[in-house]
VOGU-3710 file (C-alpha; in Angstrom, 3 decimals, decimal comma):
1> xxxxxxxxxx> -43,276/-31,462/128,577  -42,308/-29,122/131,428  -45,884/-28,690/132,610  -46,456/-32,441/132,782  -43,220/-33,087/134,658  -43,411/-30,096/137,043  -43,702/-30,868/140,817  -46,630/-28,739/142,079  -46,327/-29,556/145,817  -44,685/-26,330/146,939
11> xxxxxxxxxx> -47,003/-24,160/144,865  -50,137/-25,655/146,564  -48,711/-25,020/149,978  -48,061/-21,371/149,075  -51,640/-20,950/147,828  -53,050/-22,421/151,144  -50,900/-20,092/153,219  -52,059/-17,085/151,253  -55,641/-17,803/152,349  -54,675/-17,560/156,089
21> xxxxxxxxxx> -53,923/-14,462/158,186  -51,225/-11,982/157,223  -48,940/-12,710/160,114  -49,044/-16,356/159,629  -48,585/-15,710/155,885  -45,483/-13,626/156,475  -43,965/-16,309/158,663  -44,799/-18,960/156,170  -43,127/-16,973/153,383  -40,026/-16,603/155,481
31> xxxxxxxxxx> -39,986/-20,293/156,184  -40,689/-20,999/152,552  -37,627/-18,995/151,475  -35,499/-20,925/153,900  -36,912/-24,208/152,703  -36,255/-23,244/148,993  -32,552/-23,168/149,700  -32,604/-26,769/150,904  -35,319/-27,951/148,495  -34,304/-30,924/146,173
41> xxxxxxxxxx> -34,332/-30,466/142,378  -37,561/-31,121/140,600  -37,866/-33,377/137,552  -37,843/-30,347/135,186  -34,709/-28,947/136,779  -32,954/-32,283/136,471  -33,988/-32,510/132,809  -32,655/-29,005/132,087  -29,337/-29,814/133,735  -29,026/-33,085/131,803
51> xxxxxxxxxx> -29,844/-31,326/128,536  -27,296/-28,565/129,204  -24,614/-31,191/129,897  -25,487/-33,045/126,690  -25,237/-29,816/124,646  -21,859/-29,104/126,221  -20,615/-32,545/125,147  -22,007/-32,139/121,624  -20,442/-28,703/121,159  -17,029/-30,128/122,057
61> xxxxxxxxxx> -17,300/-32,683/119,227  -17,623/-32,544/115,431  -20,847/-34,440/114,797  -21,530/-36,064/111,445  -24,996/-37,243/110,626  -25,184/-40,325/108,397  -28,432/-41,270/106,754  -28,545/-44,870/105,586  -30,933/-45,608/102,728  -31,887/-49,148/101,732
71> xxxxxxxxxx> -31,714/-49,501/97,933  -34,099/-52,490/97,941  -35,914/-54,825/100,341  -34,302/-57,992/98,974  -30,718/-56,860/99,730  -29,537/-57,381/96,148  -26,431/-55,654/94,795  -26,774/-53,190/91,910  -30,570/-52,900/92,212  -32,277/-49,630/93,193
81> xxxxxxxxxx> -35,975/-49,379/93,986  -36,857/-45,789/93,043  -40,182/-45,777/94,962  -38,537/-47,109/98,121  -35,669/-44,635/97,896  -38,002/-41,669/97,320  -40,082/-42,763/100,362  -36,989/-42,918/102,609  -35,675/-39,541/101,377  -39,054/-37,974/102,077
91> xxxxxxxxxx> -39,619/-39,371/105,571  -36,004/-39,071/106,745  -36,271/-35,305/106,200  -33,244/-35,115/103,903  -34,766/-32,478/101,620  -35,670/-30,289/104,607  -32,124/-30,760/105,925  -30,730/-29,669/102,552  -32,962/-26,608/102,468  -31,853/-25,668/105,994
101> xxxxxxxxxx> -28,198/-26,185/105,095  -28,530/-24,124/101,935  -30,266/-21,327/103,815  -27,099/-21,013/105,932  -23,519/-22,009/105,162  -23,567/-25,418/103,508  -19,827/-26,037/103,904  -17,539/-25,292/106,834  -13,967/-26,447/107,320  -11,065/-25,562/109,540
111> xxxxxxxxxx> -8,398/-23,402/107,971  -5,645/-25,999/108,079  -7,830/-28,657/106,371  -9,123/-26,281/103,672  -5,663/-24,868/102,985  -4,059/-28,301/102,858  -6,618/-29,545/100,310  -6,819/-26,565/97,966  -3,430/-24,825/98,342  -2,282/-26,082/94,918
121> xxxxxxxxxx> -4,878/-23,794/93,245  -3,034/-20,595/94,217  0,575/-19,831/93,221  1,143/-17,906/96,462  0,117/-20,816/98,710  1,722/-23,554/96,643  3,646/-25,598/97,638  3,806/-24,238/101,206  2,310/-21,307/103,115  4,515/-19,884/105,857
131> xxxxxxxxxx> 2,185/-17,235/107,286  -1,054/-17,390/109,282  -3,625/-19,949/108,202  -6,367/-17,347/107,946  -4,189/-15,137/105,732  -3,375/-18,100/103,511  -7,065/-19,013/103,133  -7,946/-15,362/102,417  -5,226/-15,157/99,740  -6,397/-18,394/98,161
141> xxxxxxxxxx> -10,106/-17,496/97,981  -9,266/-14,102/96,483  -7,198/-15,855/93,836  -10,093/-18,246/93,152  -12,441/-15,301/92,666  -14,873/-15,907/95,534  -17,457/-13,155/95,889  -18,019/-11,616/99,360  -21,529/-13,019/99,611  -20,315/-16,567/98,858
151> xxxxxxxxxx> -18,111/-17,109/101,930  -17,262/-15,890/105,435  -14,078/-16,287/107,438  -14,435/-17,203/111,102  -11,895/-17,475/113,879  -10,779/-21,013/112,906  -13,051/-22,016/109,987  -14,144/-20,913/106,563  -17,871/-20,926/105,792  -19,076/-21,353/102,204
161> xxxxxxxxxx> -22,716/-20,577/101,489  -23,412/-22,070/98,021  -22,610/-25,636/96,942  -21,836/-24,416/93,409  -18,891/-22,460/94,807  -17,486/-25,610/96,391  -18,205/-27,651/93,254  -16,337/-25,104/91,119  -13,403/-25,315/93,532  -13,450/-29,111/93,345
171> xxxxxxxxxx> -13,497/-28,999/89,543  -10,530/-26,627/89,585  -8,754/-29,026/91,949  -9,405/-31,958/89,606  -8,010/-29,960/86,690  -5,015/-28,944/88,801  -4,428/-32,586/89,701  -4,083/-33,408/86,037  -1,607/-30,539/85,646  0,407/-31,713/88,655
181> xxxxxxxxxx> 0,348/-35,267/87,368  1,522/-34,067/83,985  4,313/-32,105/85,654  5,403/-35,179/87,612  5,287/-37,256/84,454  7,316/-34,631/82,620  9,879/-34,602/85,408  10,158/-38,377/85,387  10,323/-38,528/81,596  12,960/-35,794/81,609
191> xxxxxxxxxx> 14,990/-37,728/84,166  14,723/-40,975/82,206  15,527/-39,289/78,915  18,427/-37,445/80,500  19,824/-40,740/81,763  19,379/-42,268/78,323  20,973/-39,227/76,710  23,983/-39,422/79,008  24,525/-43,035/78,018  24,198/-42,181/74,331
201> xxxxxxxxxx> 26,506/-39,205/74,820  29,178/-41,375/76,402  28,911/-43,788/73,480  28,995/-40,940/70,960  32,095/-39,450/72,606  33,874/-42,781/72,294  32,935/-43,052/68,600  33,895/-39,418/67,975  37,280/-39,903/69,588  37,948/-42,897/67,328
211> xxxxxxxxxx> 36,725/-41,082/64,218  38,670/-37,902/65,027  41,806/-39,941/65,166  41,129/-41,200/61,641  40,333/-37,657/60,424  43,498/-36,281/62,042  45,626/-38,897/60,272  43,924/-38,141/56,963  44,410/-34,425/57,496  48,091/-34,914/58,212
221> xxxxxxxxxx> 48,418/-36,928/55,009  46,657/-34,209/53,001  48,937/-31,595/54,510  51,983/-33,558/53,438  50,562/-33,852/49,905  49,707/-30,121/49,896  53,222/-29,238/50,998  54,679/-31,338/48,193  52,328/-29,706/45,679  53,278/-26,213/46,880
231> xxxxxxxxxx> 56,952/-27,075/46,535  56,339/-28,260/42,958  54,439/-25,042/42,178  57,192/-22,863/43,610  59,848/-24,701/41,580  57,634/-24,495/38,481  57,122/-20,745/39,006  60,873/-20,224/39,357  61,592/-22,154/36,122  58,477/-20,971/34,243
241> xxxxxxxxxx> 60,489/-18,989/31,667  62,746/-21,927/30,749  62,104/-24,802/28,429  59,906/-27,620/29,614  61,773/-29,640/32,233  60,926/-31,831/35,249  61,020/-28,752/37,509  58,337/-26,771/35,610  56,262/-29,343/33,710  53,677/-29,710/36,489
251> xxxxxxxxxx> 53,273/-25,936/36,804  52,909/-25,381/33,027  50,377/-28,187/32,654  48,321/-26,843/35,555  48,343/-23,282/34,191  47,095/-24,483/30,802  44,468/-26,705/32,387  43,249/-23,894/34,671  42,968/-21,470/31,752  40,942/-23,917/29,669
261> xxxxxxxxxx> 38,612/-24,761/32,585  38,152/-21,060/33,372  37,474/-20,342/29,711  34,880/-23,100/29,615  32,954/-21,476/32,479  33,303/-17,887/31,221  32,622/-18,132/27,483  30,766/-15,142/25,970  27,000/-15,500/26,195  26,219/-13,651/22,953
271> xxxxxxxxxx> 27,870/-11,837/20,060  27,763/-8,521/21,933  29,697/-9,901/24,885  33,395/-9,107/24,293  34,707/-10,501/27,570  37,494/-13,076/27,250  39,791/-14,389/30,008  43,398/-13,248/29,821  45,579/-16,183/28,653  49,026/-17,132/30,009
281> xxxxxxxxxx> 52,086/-16,344/27,922  52,308/-19,876/26,535  48,690/-19,830/25,268  48,323/-16,359/23,737  48,159/-17,612/20,164  45,869/-20,526/21,038  43,589/-18,181/23,007  43,190/-15,823/20,050  42,305/-18,711/17,725  39,766/-20,023/20,212
291> xxxxxxxxxx> 38,209/-16,547/20,589  37,744/-16,175/16,812  36,282/-19,674/16,518  33,873/-19,027/19,395  32,741/-15,689/17,901  32,242/-17,210/14,452  30,219/-20,043/15,956  27,965/-17,634/17,921  27,444/-15,424/14,860  26,584/-18,428/12,720
301> xxxxxxxxxx> 24,160/-19,755/15,381  22,517/-16,349/15,793  22,100/-15,806/12,056  20,661/-19,269/11,641  17,967/-18,677/14,271  16,979/-15,125/13,267  13,603/-14,673/11,483  12,723/-12,237/8,702  10,585/-10,143/11,080  13,393/-9,910/13,586
311> xxxxxxxxxx> 15,847/-9,042/10,815  13,591/-6,166/9,746  13,335/-5,070/13,389  17,128/-5,083/13,748  17,560/-3,056/10,564  15,250/-0,381/11,962  17,058/-0,444/15,309  20,413/-0,035/13,519  19,109/3,000/11,639  17,727/4,474/14,894
321> xxxxxxxxxx> 21,093/3,886/16,543  22,925/5,556/13,667  20,654/8,609/13,900  20,043/9,079/17,637  22,723/7,239/19,635  24,541/9,637/21,998  22,551/12,512/20,493  19,023/12,371/21,958  18,268/11,932/25,638  15,383/9,477/25,392
331> xxxxxxxxxx> 17,112/7,156/22,926  18,397/4,695/25,626  14,823/4,221/26,865  13,684/3,271/23,352  16,369/0,641/22,744  14,692/-2,255/24,643  11,264/-1,439/23,139  10,462/-3,122/19,816  9,203/-1,018/16,914  5,647/-1,890/15,873
341> xxxxxxxxxx> 4,280/-2,016/12,340  1,722/0,712/13,043  0,277/2,572/16,012  -3,196/2,884/14,459  -5,323/0,010/13,243  -7,885/0,172/10,485  -10,637/0,785/13,029  -8,803/3,868/14,381  -8,622/5,592/10,959  -11,674/7,169/9,354
351> xxxxxxxxxx> -12,785/5,197/6,242  -12,971/8,436/4,229  -9,253/9,004/4,831  -8,490/5,452/3,715  -10,502/6,025/0,522  -8,674/9,312/-0,093  -5,354/7,463/-0,116  -6,456/5,656/-3,259  -3,905/3,171/-4,540  -1,240/4,250/-2,030
361> xxxxxxxxxx> -0,651/1,615/0,587  -0,278/2,792/4,171  2,990/1,627/5,774  2,777/3,293/9,180  0,261/5,394/11,136  0,624/7,163/14,459  -1,419/9,751/16,436  0,342/13,140/16,658  -0,292/16,638/17,934  0,097/19,456/15,413
371> xxxxxxxxxx> 0,925/22,996/16,581  -0,354/25,949/14,536  2,300/28,098/12,936  1,075/31,336/14,515  -0,711/30,768/17,809  0,874/27,336/18,483  -2,503/25,919/19,360  -2,284/22,098/19,720  -4,575/20,037/17,507  -4,998/16,266/17,427
381> xxxxxxxxxx> -4,042/14,730/14,100  -3,009/11,428/12,580  0,226/10,975/10,588  0,097/8,378/7,820  3,210/7,230/5,933  3,004/5,720/2,451  5,651/4,788/-0,059  5,653/8,289/-1,627  4,381/10,789/0,910  3,520/11,705/4,495
391> xxxxxxxxxx> -0,130/12,625/5,079  -1,647/14,505/8,006  -5,366/13,898/8,493  -8,058/15,117/10,835  -10,762/12,503/11,176  -11,829/12,023/7,538  -10,150/15,129/6,076  -6,689/15,245/4,490  -5,185/18,373/6,044  -1,727/18,197/4,467
401> xxxxxxxxxx> -0,008/16,032/1,870  3,823/16,133/1,878  5,704/14,355/-0,908  9,016/12,907/0,144  10,636/14,757/-2,733  9,459/18,069/-1,222  10,685/17,079/2,282  14,064/18,779/2,738  14,988/17,538/6,203  13,685/16,877/9,696
411> xxxxxxxxxx> 14,689/18,725/12,875  14,419/17,403/16,410  15,864/18,501/19,745  18,441/16,661/21,820  16,132/16,575/24,884  13,549/13,951/25,789  10,579/15,775/24,258  8,588/14,329/21,353  8,593/17,489/19,234  9,934/17,420/15,626
421> xxxxxxxxxx> 9,675/19,670/12,562  9,155/18,548/8,945  10,928/21,110/6,758  9,166/21,422/3,390  10,730/22,940/0,259  9,595/26,503/-0,388  9,281/25,749/-4,124  6,256/23,578/-3,426  3,327/26,006/-3,689  0,940/23,449/-2,206
431> xxxxxxxxxx> 2,623/23,711/1,207  1,972/26,575/3,588  5,249/26,056/5,452  7,034/23,661/7,757  5,023/21,363/10,012  5,513/21,235/13,796  4,403/17,903/15,275  4,646/16,108/18,606  4,528/12,346/19,070  4,863/10,001/22,057
441> xxxxxxxxxx> 6,971/7,597/19,969  9,306/10,091/18,340  12,300/7,713/17,888  10,124/5,114/16,181  8,227/7,664/14,076  11,338/9,488/12,796  13,022/6,164/12,014  9,984/5,110/9,954  9,964/8,478/8,115  13,732/8,235/7,445
451> xxxxxxxxxx> 13,322/4,747/5,949  10,224/5,524/3,869  11,539/8,906/2,561  15,163/7,750/2,351  16,178/10,688/4,571  18,468/8,900/7,013  21,129/11,600/6,701  18,587/14,452/6,711  17,563/14,298/10,381  19,132/17,154/12,316
461> xxxxxxxxxx> 19,405/16,962/16,108  19,598/20,494/17,473  20,430/21,891/20,876  18,904/25,064/22,190  16,450/26,011/19,408  15,028/25,082/15,978  14,166/27,560/13,241  11,396/26,729/10,799  9,479/28,494/7,993  6,027/29,742/8,863
471> xxxxxxxxxx> 5,106/30,847/5,351  5,595/33,815/2,999  9,260/34,008/3,985  8,591/34,333/7,722  10,442/32,243/10,316  9,409/30,757/13,628  11,606/29,603/16,508  11,203/26,758/18,987  13,253/27,117/22,176  14,205/23,981/24,131
481> xxxxxxxxxx> 15,211/24,122/27,796  15,810/21,294/30,253  13,432/21,058/33,201  11,724/18,705/35,628  8,696/17,874/33,464  7,494/18,195/29,888  5,780/21,522/29,118  4,924/23,053/25,714  3,582/26,642/25,638  3,880/29,945/23,770
491> xxxxxxxxxx> 6,479/32,234/25,316  6,168/36,003/25,780  8,673/36,619/22,964  6,369/34,825/20,517  8,498/31,676/20,362  7,275/28,177/21,117  8,858/27,213/24,458  9,444/23,492/25,147  10,663/22,318/28,550  11,748/18,685/28,758
501> xxxxxx> 13,502/16,599/31,454  17,053/15,365/30,869  16,905/11,568/31,023  20,394/10,755/29,803  23,522/12,832/30,378  25,832/12,792/27,384
//
C-alpha cells in the first residue's frame, strides 16, 4: 500500500543529480535539504498521520464489537437455520476472535465495576469496601481462590485469562443472590411475624389481666377458707382430750379419716412385712383389730395359693434357717436361691453305680471333692443320698457306704468355705474313719443330709478348727482362717489349712 501511494518525484531528481559532476551534485544536495524542509506531505505521510490520529481516538474509548447473525432468511421468529448460522460464524471470524481472546486475557474490567458486581462474595468486601479499589479486588480474588496464572492486576483493571474462572465466579454470584434473597425474605418475614406477635401479645396481656383478677379473687377466697379451717384445727387440738363437742368434732373426724386413708395406702405387702402405721389415741383398739384381720387375711391368701412343691421348698428353707442362720457366713447368699431336687441327672451318674444301689431310691446327688485323710489330696467324687445311707462313688465304683445309723454328726466351719466333715461311729468296722468333703452347695447339701438322716440337731458349726478321726484312733485337724479368697492346702504342721473370705459379719 505504501509503495503504490509513494510520491517518487524527489527521488528521481536526486538520481539525475547524482549522475552529474560532484560540485553540481553537492550544490544540489544542499538545495535538496533546504527544499525538504518546505516540501509538502506525501500521500503516505498523510495516511500515517490519519491512522495515528484514529488510533489515538480509539484508545481513548472502550470499543465493543457486536456481531449480528441472521437466524434465518425469512425473518421468522423462533426459527434458526443451523447451516446459515454456521456459515456466518465461520466467515465473520468469530472462532478466530475467540481463539485470540483465549490466548490472552478474555475478560478485563475496571476495579470499581468488578468490585461493585462481585463484592458480596467476600465477607471482607461486603457490604462496603473502604480502602483502595485494587486492595479490595485483591482481597476478593484471594477469597475466591483464584490461582496466580488465572488473573493479573493492572493499574486500573483486572485481567482474567480463562472463561471458566469467570463462569465459576458468576455461578458463585448466582448462589449468593439466592442467599441474599433468602436473608431479605427472612428479615421481612421476621418483621411481619414480630408485628403479628406484638398484636397477639397485647391481646394476650389483656386476657391475662382479666384472668389474673379472677384467680386473685379465687385465691383470696381459698385463703379465707384455709384460715377458717386452721382455726377449727387449732380449737380441735386444744379440746382434743375432752369429750366430743362442737369445738373438737371436726379435728377428731379428720384425724380418724387421715389414719384410715394412710392405712389404706400403707398396708403390709406380705406376711413378713410387720410395718403398721401408728394410730391416734382414739383408734388404738380399732387399729389392733384391723392389724390382726389384715394379717389373718394375708396368711389365708398365701396358704391358699401355695403349691405342694413350694411347701416342700419352704420346709427345707426353714430347716436351713434353723441350722445356719447367724452361724455361717455364706448363709445369707443362699437364702434367695431355691434348693433343687438333685445336682446330678441320670446321665451324669455312671450306670454301674445306679445298678449298685439296687432297690434304694436316690433322693439327692451332688458332685463333691474328697480329701484324703493323710496327704489331703483332693479327689473328685459324687455324693448320693438315699433313704437309708449316704454313698460316695467314683465313676462306677462305690468308694464308701455310710449308713445314717452310723453317722454320729456333721461338722462345718462358720466361714464361707464349702468344707464339711461326716463323723462316722468308730464301732462300724466297715468305715476307715471320718470323711472330709467339699461342695459348692454346702448349705443345700447339709440340709438334704439332715432331712434324710434325721440329723437336724447333729450339725455342729465350729469356729477356728475341726477335729476328726483319721482311723485306728488317730485324729486329724482342719484349721479355718479368714482371708481374701478360698484356699485349701496342707499346712507345715500337718493340718489341713482352709482360708475362706468373710462374706457376712455376725
